[in-house]
N, CA, C, O and the ligand as a Tripos MOL2 file, in Angstrom:
@<TRIPOS>MOLECULE
protein
  281   279    71     0     0
PROTEIN
NO_CHARGES

@<TRIPOS>ATOM
      1 N          19.1370   -2.1580  127.2000 N.3       1 MET1
      2 CA         20.2590   -2.0650  126.3970 C.3       1 MET1
      3 C          19.8210   -1.4530  124.8180 C.2       1 MET1
      4 O          19.0190   -1.9690  124.0400 O.2       1 MET1
      5 N          20.5710   -0.2640  124.6350 N.am      2 SER2
      6 CA         19.9260    0.4750  123.4780 C.3       2 SER2
      7 C          20.9260   -0.0190  122.3870 C.2       2 SER2
      8 O          22.0510   -0.4200  122.6830 O.2       2 SER2
      9 N          20.5180    0.0240  121.2860 N.am      3 SER3
     10 CA         21.3760   -0.2770  120.0620 C.3       3 SER3
     11 C          22.0420    0.9650  119.6640 C.2       3 SER3
     12 O          21.5600    2.0950  119.7430 O.2       3 SER3
     13 N          23.3580    0.5920  119.1690 N.am      4 ARG4
     14 CA         24.2390    1.8060  118.9180 C.3       4 ARG4
     15 C          24.0050    2.1380  117.4720 C.2       4 ARG4
     16 O          23.5600    1.2430  116.7520 O.2       4 ARG4
     17 N          24.2080    3.0940  117.0630 N.am      5 ARG5
     18 CA         23.9670    3.6580  115.4970 C.3       5 ARG5
     19 C          25.3280    3.6680  115.0110 C.2       5 ARG5
     20 O          26.3070    3.7920  115.7480 O.2       5 ARG5
     21 N          25.3710    3.5360  113.7790 N.am      6 CYS6
     22 CA         26.5340    3.7060  112.9820 C.3       6 CYS6
     23 C          27.0550    5.1110  113.0270 C.2       6 CYS6
     24 O          26.3220    6.1000  113.0090 O.2       6 CYS6
     25 N          28.4560    5.1450  113.0910 N.am      7 SER7
     26 CA         28.9870    6.4850  113.5140 C.3       7 SER7
     27 C          29.0020    7.5130  112.3520 C.2       7 SER7
     28 O          29.2280    8.7070  112.5480 O.2       7 SER7
     29 N          28.7020    6.8860  110.9100 N.am      8 GLN8
     30 CA         28.6120    7.7700  109.9190 C.3       8 GLN8
     31 C          27.4660    8.8260  109.9870 C.2       8 GLN8
     32 O          26.3320    8.4060  110.2170 O.2       8 GLN8
     33 N          27.6420    9.9990  109.8280 N.am      9 PRO9
     34 CA         26.7710   11.0530  110.1340 C.3       9 PRO9
     35 C          25.3320   10.9000  109.5340 C.2       9 PRO9
     36 O          24.3030   11.2230  110.1290 O.2       9 PRO9
     37 N          25.3920   10.4040  108.3690 N.am     10 VAL10
     38 CA         24.2200   10.4020  107.5540 C.3      10 VAL10
     39 C          23.6020    9.0450  107.6710 C.2      10 VAL10
     40 O          22.6140    8.7330  107.0060 O.2      10 VAL10
     41 N          24.1750    8.2580  108.5000 N.am     11 CYS11
     42 CA         23.6660    6.8550  108.4600 C.3      11 CYS11
     43 C          22.9930    6.4540  109.8980 C.2      11 CYS11
     44 O          23.4990    6.6610  111.0010 O.2      11 CYS11
     45 N          21.7770    5.8530  109.6360 N.am     12 SER12
     46 CA         21.0770    5.5730  110.7910 C.3      12 SER12
     47 C          20.7810    3.8980  111.1060 C.2      12 SER12
     48 O          19.9240    3.3770  111.8200 O.2      12 SER12
     49 N          21.7380    3.3630  110.3590 N.am     13 ARG13
     50 CA         21.6360    1.7490  110.7240 C.3      13 ARG13
     51 C          22.2880    1.5320  111.9970 C.2      13 ARG13
     52 O          23.0520    2.2980  112.5850 O.2      13 ARG13
     53 N          21.8440    0.2770  112.3760 N.am     14 VAL14
     54 CA         22.3680   -0.1750  113.6070 C.3      14 VAL14
     55 C          23.8960   -0.6360  113.4340 C.2      14 VAL14
     56 O          24.2920   -1.2750  112.4590 O.2      14 VAL14
     57 N          24.7040   -0.2270  114.5100 N.am     15 ALA15
     58 CA         26.1830   -0.4210  114.3880 C.3      15 ALA15
     59 C          26.5160   -2.1040  114.6040 C.2      15 ALA15
     60 O          25.8970   -2.6510  115.5170 O.2      15 ALA15
     61 N          27.2730   -2.7620  113.9640 N.am     16 VAL16
     62 CA         27.3320   -4.1950  113.9440 C.3      16 VAL16
     63 C          28.9960   -4.4220  114.2150 C.2      16 VAL16
     64 O          29.4050   -5.5510  114.4860 O.2      16 VAL16
     65 N          29.8140   -3.4060  114.1330 N.am     17 ALA17
     66 CA         31.1770   -3.6940  114.1280 C.3      17 ALA17
     67 C          31.9070   -2.4930  114.8560 C.2      17 ALA17
     68 O          31.3270   -1.4100  114.7840 O.2      17 ALA17
     69 N          33.1320   -2.5430  115.5650 N.am     18 THR18
     70 CA         33.7660   -1.4920  116.1420 C.3      18 THR18
     71 C          35.0890   -1.4220  115.4720 C.2      18 THR18
     72 O          35.6570   -2.4790  115.1990 O.2      18 THR18
     73 N          35.6570   -0.2350  115.1690 N.am     19 VAL19
     74 CA         36.8230   -0.1240  114.6000 C.3      19 VAL19
     75 C          37.6940    0.5250  115.9350 C.2      19 VAL19
     76 O          37.2160    1.3000  116.7640 O.2      19 VAL19
     77 N          38.8530    0.0910  115.9200 N.am     20 THR20
     78 CA         39.8500    0.6330  116.8500 C.3      20 THR20
     79 C          41.0020    0.9670  115.9640 C.2      20 THR20
     80 O          41.3800    0.3580  114.9630 O.2      20 THR20
     81 N          41.4970    2.0510  116.5170 N.am     21 ILE21
     82 CA         42.8060    2.7070  115.6670 C.3      21 ILE21
     83 C          43.9710    2.8290  116.5650 C.2      21 ILE21
     84 O          43.9460    3.5010  117.5960 O.2      21 ILE21
     85 N          45.1690    2.0440  116.0720 N.am     22 ASP22
     86 CA         46.4230    2.1080  116.6330 C.3      22 ASP22
     87 C          47.2140    3.1320  116.0000 C.2      22 ASP22
     88 O          47.7400    2.7420  114.9580 O.2      22 ASP22
     89 N          47.4340    4.2270  116.2920 N.am     23 TYR23
     90 CA         48.0690    5.3800  115.6360 C.3      23 TYR23
     91 C          49.4480    4.9330  115.6400 C.2      23 TYR23
     92 O          50.0090    5.0780  114.5540 O.2      23 TYR23
     93 N          50.1360    4.4340  116.5580 N.am     24 ASP24
     94 CA         51.6420    4.1460  116.6070 C.3      24 ASP24
     95 C          51.7630    3.0830  115.5640 C.2      24 ASP24
     96 O          52.7050    3.2000  114.7800 O.2      24 ASP24
     97 N          50.9770    2.0900  115.4350 N.am     25 GLY25
     98 CA         51.2410    1.1030  114.4190 C.3      25 GLY25
     99 C          50.5110    1.3300  113.1060 C.2      25 GLY25
    100 O          50.5430    0.5000  112.1980 O.2      25 GLY25
    101 N          49.8780    2.4360  113.0390 N.am     26 ARG26
    102 CA         49.1230    2.6930  111.6910 C.3      26 ARG26
    103 C          48.3170    1.4330  111.2720 C.2      26 ARG26
    104 O          48.4770    0.8070  110.2240 O.2      26 ARG26
    105 N          47.4240    1.1590  112.2580 N.am     27 THR27
    106 CA         46.7600   -0.1700  112.0730 C.3      27 THR27
    107 C          45.4210    0.2400  112.4300 C.2      27 THR27
    108 O          45.2550    0.9280  113.4370 O.2      27 THR27
    109 N          44.3180   -0.1620  111.6050 N.am     28 MET28
    110 CA         43.0830   -0.0770  112.1580 C.3      28 MET28
    111 C          42.4480   -1.3480  112.1550 C.2      28 MET28
    112 O          42.4890   -2.0120  111.1190 O.2      28 MET28
    113 N          41.7760   -1.8550  113.3200 N.am     29 ALA29
    114 CA         41.1130   -3.1600  113.3920 C.3      29 ALA29
    115 C          39.6950   -2.9860  113.4050 C.2      29 ALA29
    116 O          39.1410   -2.0720  114.0150 O.2      29 ALA29
    117 N          39.0500   -3.9390  112.6730 N.am     30 LEU30
    118 CA         37.8080   -4.0190  112.5380 C.3      30 LEU30
    119 C          37.2980   -5.3110  113.3550 C.2      30 LEU30
    120 O          37.7380   -6.3870  112.9520 O.2      30 LEU30
    121 N          36.5180   -5.3270  114.3330 N.am     31 GLY31
    122 CA         35.9970   -6.1760  115.0390 C.3      31 GLY31
    123 C          34.4830   -6.2940  115.4060 C.2      31 GLY31
    124 O          33.6710   -5.4710  114.9860 O.2      31 GLY31
    125 N          34.1420   -7.3080  116.1760 N.am     32 PRO32
    126 CA         32.8980   -7.3310  116.6170 C.3      32 PRO32
    127 C          32.4210   -6.1360  117.3240 C.2      32 PRO32
    128 O          33.3350   -5.4370  117.7620 O.2      32 PRO32
    129 N          31.1440   -5.6890  117.5670 N.am     33 LEU33
    130 CA         30.7510   -4.6520  118.2890 C.3      33 LEU33
    131 C          31.2610   -4.6960  119.6950 C.2      33 LEU33
    132 O          31.0250   -5.6630  120.4190 O.2      33 LEU33
    133 N          31.8400   -3.8370  120.0260 N.am     34 ALA34
    134 CA         32.4700   -3.5770  121.4090 C.3      34 ALA34
    135 C          31.1620   -3.7080  122.5350 C.2      34 ALA34
    136 O          30.1040   -3.1030  122.3580 O.2      34 ALA34
    137 N          31.3470   -4.3440  123.3770 N.am     35 PRO35
    138 CA         30.2740   -4.7670  124.4350 C.3      35 PRO35
    139 C          29.7850   -3.7390  125.2340 C.2      35 PRO35
    140 O          28.6970   -3.7790  125.8090 O.2      35 PRO35
    141 N          30.8630   -2.4870  125.2920 N.am     36 ALA36
    142 CA         30.4270   -1.3480  126.1210 C.3      36 ALA36
    143 C          30.8680   -0.0790  125.4240 C.2      36 ALA36
    144 O          31.6650   -0.1970  124.4940 O.2      36 ALA36
    145 N          30.4430    1.1050  125.7670 N.am     37 GLU37
    146 CA         30.9490    2.2170  125.1950 C.3      37 GLU37
    147 C          32.2410    2.4490  125.5280 C.2      37 GLU37
    148 O          32.5040    2.5030  126.7290 O.2      37 GLU37
    149 N          33.2190    2.6180  124.6270 N.am     38 THR38
    150 CA         34.6140    2.8410  124.8710 C.3      38 THR38
    151 C          35.1040    4.1740  124.4310 C.2      38 THR38
    152 O          34.5080    4.7500  123.5210 O.2      38 THR38
    153 N          36.1870    4.7360  125.0260 N.am     39 ALA39
    154 CA         36.7080    5.9200  124.6850 C.3      39 ALA39
    155 C          37.2000    6.0020  123.3220 C.2      39 ALA39
    156 O          37.1250    7.0600  122.6970 O.2      39 ALA39
    157 N          37.6960    4.9520  122.8280 N.am     40 GLU40
    158 CA         38.2940    4.7690  121.8190 C.3      40 GLU40
    159 C          37.5440    3.9410  120.7100 C.2      40 GLU40
    160 O          36.7150    3.0950  121.0470 O.2      40 GLU40
    161 N          37.8390    4.1870  119.3640 N.am     41 GLY41
    162 CA         37.1500    3.4190  118.5150 C.3      41 GLY41
    163 C          35.7040    3.9980  118.1430 C.2      41 GLY41
    164 O          35.1250    4.8290  118.8430 O.2      41 GLY41
    165 N          35.2410    3.5160  117.0780 N.am     42 TYR42
    166 CA         33.8900    3.9360  116.6670 C.3      42 TYR42
    167 C          33.0660    2.8330  115.9110 C.2      42 TYR42
    168 O          33.5820    1.7820  115.5330 O.2      42 TYR42
    169 N          31.9570    3.1010  115.7500 N.am     43 HIS43
    170 CA         31.1070    2.0560  115.4810 C.3      43 HIS43
    171 C          30.4160    2.0670  114.1580 C.2      43 HIS43
    172 O          29.8270    3.0990  113.8350 O.2      43 HIS43
    173 N          30.4200    1.0000  113.3250 N.am     44 LEU44
    174 CA         30.0130    1.0820  112.1020 C.3      44 LEU44
    175 C          28.7840   -0.0880  111.8280 C.2      44 LEU44
    176 O          28.8230   -1.2020  112.3500 O.2      44 LEU44
    177 N          27.9140    0.2770  111.1020 N.am     45 CYS45
    178 CA         26.8210   -0.6690  110.4770 C.3      45 CYS45
    179 C          27.5480   -1.5600  109.3990 C.2      45 CYS45
    180 O          28.6900   -1.4100  108.9640 O.2      45 CYS45
    181 N          26.6190   -2.5200  109.0700 N.am     46 ASN46
    182 CA         27.2630   -3.7080  108.2350 C.3      46 ASN46
    183 C          27.7730   -2.9340  106.8900 C.2      46 ASN46
    184 O          28.8560   -3.2010  106.3700 O.2      46 ASN46
    185 N          26.9850   -2.0650  106.4440 N.am     47 VAL47
    186 CA         27.3870   -1.3550  105.1210 C.3      47 VAL47
    187 C          28.7150   -0.6600  105.1640 C.2      47 VAL47
    188 O          29.6000   -0.8650  104.3330 O.2      47 VAL47
    189 N          28.8090    0.1420  106.1340 N.am     48 HIS48
    190 CA         29.9530    0.9300  106.2590 C.3      48 HIS48
    191 C          31.0880    0.2160  106.6340 C.2      48 HIS48
    192 O          32.1820    0.4710  106.1290 O.2      48 HIS48
    193 N          30.9330   -0.6670  107.4840 N.am     49 ALA49
    194 CA         32.1650   -1.8430  107.8510 C.3      49 ALA49
    195 C          32.7380   -2.5260  106.7450 C.2      49 ALA49
    196 O          33.9390   -2.7880  106.6760 O.2      49 ALA49
    197 N          31.8410   -2.8370  105.8230 N.am     50 ARG50
    198 CA         32.3390   -3.6280  104.6920 C.3      50 ARG50
    199 C          33.0880   -2.5950  103.6480 C.2      50 ARG50
    200 O          34.0090   -2.9820  102.9280 O.2      50 ARG50
    201 N          32.5990   -1.2470  103.6420 N.am     51 ARG51
    202 CA         33.1800   -0.3980  102.7910 C.3      51 ARG51
    203 C          34.4750    0.2440  103.1880 C.2      51 ARG51
    204 O          35.2750    0.8050  102.4400 O.2      51 ARG51
    205 N          34.5610    0.0550  104.6120 N.am     52 LEU52
    206 CA         35.8750    0.5180  105.2020 C.3      52 LEU52
    207 C          37.2060    0.3080  104.5520 C.2      52 LEU52
    208 O          37.5140   -0.8580  104.3080 O.2      52 LEU52
    209 N          38.0600    1.2840  104.2300 N.am     53 THR53
    210 CA         39.2800    1.0850  103.7140 C.3      53 THR53
    211 C          40.3130    1.9020  104.3850 C.2      53 THR53
    212 O          40.0730    3.0460  104.7720 O.2      53 THR53
    213 N          41.4770    1.3160  104.5300 N.am     54 PRO54
    214 CA         42.5470    2.0530  105.4840 C.3      54 PRO54
    215 C          43.0660    3.1690  104.5440 C.2      54 PRO54
    216 O          43.1260    3.1500  103.3140 O.2      54 PRO54
    217 N          43.4020    4.0810  105.3510 N.am     55 ALA55
    218 CA         43.9390    5.3970  104.8130 C.3      55 ALA55
    219 C          45.3390    4.9500  104.1270 C.2      55 ALA55
    220 O          45.8480    3.8480  104.3290 O.2      55 ALA55
    221 N          45.8590    5.8840  103.3430 N.am     56 TYR56
    222 CA         47.3310    5.6750  102.7590 C.3      56 TYR56
    223 C          48.4120    5.2760  103.9210 C.2      56 TYR56
    224 O          48.5970    5.9220  104.9520 O.2      56 TYR56
    225 N          48.9960    4.2370  103.5890 N.am     57 GLY57
    226 CA         50.0910    3.8970  104.6880 C.3      57 GLY57
    227 C          49.6370    3.2780  105.9570 C.2      57 GLY57
    228 O          50.3630    3.1810  106.9470 O.2      57 GLY57
    229 N          48.3000    2.8240  105.8860 N.am     58 TRP58
    230 CA         47.6310    2.2830  107.0030 C.3      58 TRP58
    231 C          47.3910    0.6120  106.5920 C.2      58 TRP58
    232 O          47.2820    0.2250  105.4280 O.2      58 TRP58
    233 N          47.3460   -0.1150  107.5740 N.am     59 ARG59
    234 CA         46.6800   -1.4520  107.3450 C.3      59 ARG59
    235 C          45.2980   -1.5160  107.9760 C.2      59 ARG59
    236 O          44.9340   -0.8250  108.9270 O.2      59 ARG59
    237 N          44.5890   -2.4040  107.3510 N.am     60 LEU60
    238 CA         43.3030   -2.5950  108.0230 C.3      60 LEU60
    239 C          43.1100   -4.1910  108.3560 C.2      60 LEU60
    240 O          43.2560   -5.0630  107.5000 O.2      60 LEU60
    241 N          42.7870   -4.4260  109.6170 N.am     61 ILE61
    242 CA         42.8000   -5.9710  109.9190 C.3      61 ILE61
    243 C          41.5170   -6.2870  110.2810 C.2      61 ILE61
    244 O          40.9730   -5.7910  111.2680 O.2      61 ILE61
    245 N          40.9190   -7.1980  109.4400 N.am     62 ARG62
    246 CA         39.6170   -7.5590  109.8210 C.3      62 ARG62
    247 C          39.2010   -8.7260  110.6520 C.2      62 ARG62
    248 O          39.3040   -9.8730  110.2160 O.2      62 ARG62
    249 N          38.7790   -8.4850  111.7280 N.am     63 HIS63
    250 CA         38.6640   -9.6050  112.7430 C.3      63 HIS63
    251 C          37.2190  -10.5050  112.6470 C.2      63 HIS63
    252 O          37.0050  -11.5210  113.3080 O.2      63 HIS63
    253 N          36.3270   -9.9210  111.7160 N.am     64 LEU64
    254 CA         35.2550  -10.4260  111.5890 C.3      64 LEU64
    255 C          34.7760  -10.5910  110.1670 C.2      64 LEU64
    256 O          35.2640   -9.8380  109.3240 O.2      64 LEU64
    257 N          33.8410  -11.5240  109.7830 N.am     65 GLU65
    258 CA         33.3620  -11.6470  108.3290 C.3      65 GLU65
    259 C          32.0110  -11.1110  108.3370 C.2      65 GLU65
    260 O          31.1220  -11.5200  109.0830 O.2      65 GLU65
    261 N          31.8750  -10.0920  107.4000 N.am     66 LEU66
    262 CA         30.5790   -9.4090  107.0740 C.3      66 LEU66
    263 C          29.9870  -10.0540  105.9490 C.2      66 LEU66
    264 O          30.6700  -10.2750  104.9490 O.2      66 LEU66
    265 N          28.6840  -10.4050  106.0150 N.am     67 SER67
    266 CA         27.9850  -10.9560  104.9080 C.3      67 SER67
    267 C          26.6780  -10.3400  104.7350 C.2      67 SER67
    268 O          26.1320   -9.6410  105.5890 O.2      67 SER67
    269 N          26.1740  -10.6450  103.5310 N.am     68 GLY68
    270 CA         24.7820   -9.9410  103.1970 C.3      68 GLY68
    271 C          25.1450   -8.9010  102.1720 C.2      68 GLY68
    272 O          26.2460   -8.3560  102.0980 O.2      68 GLY68
    273 N          24.0670   -8.6700  101.3560 N.am     69 ASP69
    274 CA         24.0150   -7.8420  100.2190 C.3      69 ASP69
    275 C          23.7640   -6.3980  100.6640 C.2      69 ASP69
    276 O          22.9350   -6.1770  101.5470 O.2      69 ASP69
    277 N          24.4300   -5.4400  100.1010 N.am     70 VAL70
    278 CA         24.0940   -4.0090  100.4380 C.3      70 VAL70
    279 C          22.9510   -3.4190   99.7400 C.2      70 VAL70
    280 O          22.6230   -2.2550   99.9680 O.2      70 VAL70
    281 ZN         26.4590    3.2390  108.4190 Zn       71 ZN71
@<TRIPOS>BOND
     1     1     2 1
     2     2     3 1
     3     3     4 2
     4     3     5 am
     5     5     6 1
     6     6     7 1
     7     7     8 2
     8     7     9 am
     9     9    10 1
    10    10    11 1
    11    11    12 2
    12    11    13 am
    13    13    14 1
    14    14    15 1
    15    15    16 2
    16    15    17 am
    17    17    18 1
    18    18    19 1
    19    19    20 2
    20    19    21 am
    21    21    22 1
    22    22    23 1
    23    23    24 2
    24    23    25 am
    25    25    26 1
    26    26    27 1
    27    27    28 2
    28    27    29 am
    29    29    30 1
    30    30    31 1
    31    31    32 2
    32    31    33 am
    33    33    34 1
    34    34    35 1
    35    35    36 2
    36    35    37 am
    37    37    38 1
    38    38    39 1
    39    39    40 2
    40    39    41 am
    41    41    42 1
    42    42    43 1
    43    43    44 2
    44    43    45 am
    45    45    46 1
    46    46    47 1
    47    47    48 2
    48    47    49 am
    49    49    50 1
    50    50    51 1
    51    51    52 2
    52    51    53 am
    53    53    54 1
    54    54    55 1
    55    55    56 2
    56    55    57 am
    57    57    58 1
    58    58    59 1
    59    59    60 2
    60    59    61 am
    61    61    62 1
    62    62    63 1
    63    63    64 2
    64    63    65 am
    65    65    66 1
    66    66    67 1
    67    67    68 2
    68    67    69 am
    69    69    70 1
    70    70    71 1
    71    71    72 2
    72    71    73 am
    73    73    74 1
    74    74    75 1
    75    75    76 2
    76    75    77 am
    77    77    78 1
    78    78    79 1
    79    79    80 2
    80    79    81 am
    81    81    82 1
    82    82    83 1
    83    83    84 2
    84    83    85 am
    85    85    86 1
    86    86    87 1
    87    87    88 2
    88    87    89 am
    89    89    90 1
    90    90    91 1
    91    91    92 2
    92    91    93 am
    93    93    94 1
    94    94    95 1
    95    95    96 2
    96    95    97 am
    97    97    98 1
    98    98    99 1
    99    99   100 2
   100    99   101 am
   101   101   102 1
   102   102   103 1
   103   103   104 2
   104   103   105 am
   105   105   106 1
   106   106   107 1
   107   107   108 2
   108   107   109 am
   109   109   110 1
   110   110   111 1
   111   111   112 2
   112   111   113 am
   113   113   114 1
   114   114   115 1
   115   115   116 2
   116   115   117 am
   117   117   118 1
   118   118   119 1
   119   119   120 2
   120   119   121 am
   121   121   122 1
   122   122   123 1
   123   123   124 2
   124   123   125 am
   125   125   126 1
   126   126   127 1
   127   127   128 2
   128   127   129 am
   129   129   130 1
   130   130   131 1
   131   131   132 2
   132   131   133 am
   133   133   134 1
   134   134   135 1
   135   135   136 2
   136   135   137 am
   137   137   138 1
   138   138   139 1
   139   139   140 2
   140   139   141 am
   141   141   142 1
   142   142   143 1
   143   143   144 2
   144   143   145 am
   145   145   146 1
   146   146   147 1
   147   147   148 2
   148   147   149 am
   149   149   150 1
   150   150   151 1
   151   151   152 2
   152   151   153 am
   153   153   154 1
   154   154   155 1
   155   155   156 2
   156   155   157 am
   157   157   158 1
   158   158   159 1
   159   159   160 2
   160   159   161 am
   161   161   162 1
   162   162   163 1
   163   163   164 2
   164   163   165 am
   165   165   166 1
   166   166   167 1
   167   167   168 2
   168   167   169 am
   169   169   170 1
   170   170   171 1
   171   171   172 2
   172   171   173 am
   173   173   174 1
   174   174   175 1
   175   175   176 2
   176   175   177 am
   177   177   178 1
   178   178   179 1
   179   179   180 2
   180   179   181 am
   181   181   182 1
   182   182   183 1
   183   183   184 2
   184   183   185 am
   185   185   186 1
   186   186   187 1
   187   187   188 2
   188   187   189 am
   189   189   190 1
   190   190   191 1
   191   191   192 2
   192   191   193 am
   193   193   194 1
   194   194   195 1
   195   195   196 2
   196   195   197 am
   197   197   198 1
   198   198   199 1
   199   199   200 2
   200   199   201 am
   201   201   202 1
   202   202   203 1
   203   203   204 2
   204   203   205 am
   205   205   206 1
   206   206   207 1
   207   207   208 2
   208   207   209 am
   209   209   210 1
   210   210   211 1
   211   211   212 2
   212   211   213 am
   213   213   214 1
   214   214   215 1
   215   215   216 2
   216   215   217 am
   217   217   218 1
   218   218   219 1
   219   219   220 2
   220   219   221 am
   221   221   222 1
   222   222   223 1
   223   223   224 2
   224   223   225 am
   225   225   226 1
   226   226   227 1
   227   227   228 2
   228   227   229 am
   229   229   230 1
   230   230   231 1
   231   231   232 2
   232   231   233 am
   233   233   234 1
   234   234   235 1
   235   235   236 2
   236   235   237 am
   237   237   238 1
   238   238   239 1
   239   239   240 2
   240   239   241 am
   241   241   242 1
   242   242   243 1
   243   243   244 2
   244   243   245 am
   245   245   246 1
   246   246   247 1
   247   247   248 2
   248   247   249 am
   249   249   250 1
   250   250   251 1
   251   251   252 2
   252   251   253 am
   253   253   254 1
   254   254   255 1
   255   255   256 2
   256   255   257 am
   257   257   258 1
   258   258   259 1
   259   259   260 2
   260   259   261 am
   261   261   262 1
   262   262   263 1
   263   263   264 2
   264   263   265 am
   265   265   266 1
   266   266   267 1
   267   267   268 2
   268   267   269 am
   269   269   270 1
   270   270   271 1
   271   271   272 2
   272   271   273 am
   273   273   274 1
   274   274   275 1
   275   275   276 2
   276   275   277 am
   277   277   278 1
   278   278   279 1
   279   279   280 2
@<TRIPOS>SUBSTRUCTURE
     1 MET1         2 RESIDUE 1 A MET
     2 SER2         6 RESIDUE 1 A SER
     3 SER3        10 RESIDUE 1 A SER
     4 ARG4        14 RESIDUE 1 A ARG
     5 ARG5        18 RESIDUE 1 A ARG
     6 CYS6        22 RESIDUE 1 A CYS
     7 SER7        26 RESIDUE 1 A SER
     8 GLN8        30 RESIDUE 1 A GLN
     9 PRO9        34 RESIDUE 1 A PRO
    10 VAL10       38 RESIDUE 1 A VAL
    11 CYS11       42 RESIDUE 1 A CYS
    12 SER12       46 RESIDUE 1 A SER
    13 ARG13       50 RESIDUE 1 A ARG
    14 VAL14       54 RESIDUE 1 A VAL
    15 ALA15       58 RESIDUE 1 A ALA
    16 VAL16       62 RESIDUE 1 A VAL
    17 ALA17       66 RESIDUE 1 A ALA
    18 THR18       70 RESIDUE 1 A THR
    19 VAL19       74 RESIDUE 1 A VAL
    20 THR20       78 RESIDUE 1 A THR
    21 ILE21       82 RESIDUE 1 A ILE
    22 ASP22       86 RESIDUE 1 A ASP
    23 TYR23       90 RESIDUE 1 A TYR
    24 ASP24       94 RESIDUE 1 A ASP
    25 GLY25       98 RESIDUE 1 A GLY
    26 ARG26      102 RESIDUE 1 A ARG
    27 THR27      106 RESIDUE 1 A THR
    28 MET28      110 RESIDUE 1 A MET
    29 ALA29      114 RESIDUE 1 A ALA
    30 LEU30      118 RESIDUE 1 A LEU
    31 GLY31      122 RESIDUE 1 A GLY
    32 PRO32      126 RESIDUE 1 A PRO
    33 LEU33      130 RESIDUE 1 A LEU
    34 ALA34      134 RESIDUE 1 A ALA
    35 PRO35      138 RESIDUE 1 A PRO
    36 ALA36      142 RESIDUE 1 A ALA
    37 GLU37      146 RESIDUE 1 A GLU
    38 THR38      150 RESIDUE 1 A THR
    39 ALA39      154 RESIDUE 1 A ALA
    40 GLU40      158 RESIDUE 1 A GLU
    41 GLY41      162 RESIDUE 1 A GLY
    42 TYR42      166 RESIDUE 1 A TYR
    43 HIS43      170 RESIDUE 1 A HIS
    44 LEU44      174 RESIDUE 1 A LEU
    45 CYS45      178 RESIDUE 1 A CYS
    46 ASN46      182 RESIDUE 1 A ASN
    47 VAL47      186 RESIDUE 1 A VAL
    48 HIS48      190 RESIDUE 1 A HIS
    49 ALA49      194 RESIDUE 1 A ALA
    50 ARG50      198 RESIDUE 1 A ARG
    51 ARG51      202 RESIDUE 1 A ARG
    52 LEU52      206 RESIDUE 1 A LEU
    53 THR53      210 RESIDUE 1 A THR
    54 PRO54      214 RESIDUE 1 A PRO
    55 ALA55      218 RESIDUE 1 A ALA
    56 TYR56      222 RESIDUE 1 A TYR
    57 GLY57      226 RESIDUE 1 A GLY
    58 TRP58      230 RESIDUE 1 A TRP
    59 ARG59      234 RESIDUE 1 A ARG
    60 LEU60      238 RESIDUE 1 A LEU
    61 ILE61      242 RESIDUE 1 A ILE
    62 ARG62      246 RESIDUE 1 A ARG
    63 HIS63      250 RESIDUE 1 A HIS
    64 LEU64      254 RESIDUE 1 A LEU
    65 GLU65      258 RESIDUE 1 A GLU
    66 LEU66      262 RESIDUE 1 A LEU
    67 SER67      266 RESIDUE 1 A SER
    68 GLY68      270 RESIDUE 1 A GLY
    69 ASP69      274 RESIDUE 1 A ASP
    70 VAL70      278 RESIDUE 1 A VAL
    71 ZN71       281 GROUP 0 **** ****
């Protein structure tokens, strides 16, 4: 089992969260790292997951609490 890396191009941290996007509902959901590679969603490290903000007109639902200092 290999660790997945953050989806941000310049970031090499290990991913800890998965973001899934519901385009119809204009909702982004941040949850625990998906157990397997999925076609949808992307993976973020602790830092980028905490920085994640929804685009204008979108909602962001956080399903997990991220702790720790950046
Ligand atoms: Zn990152």
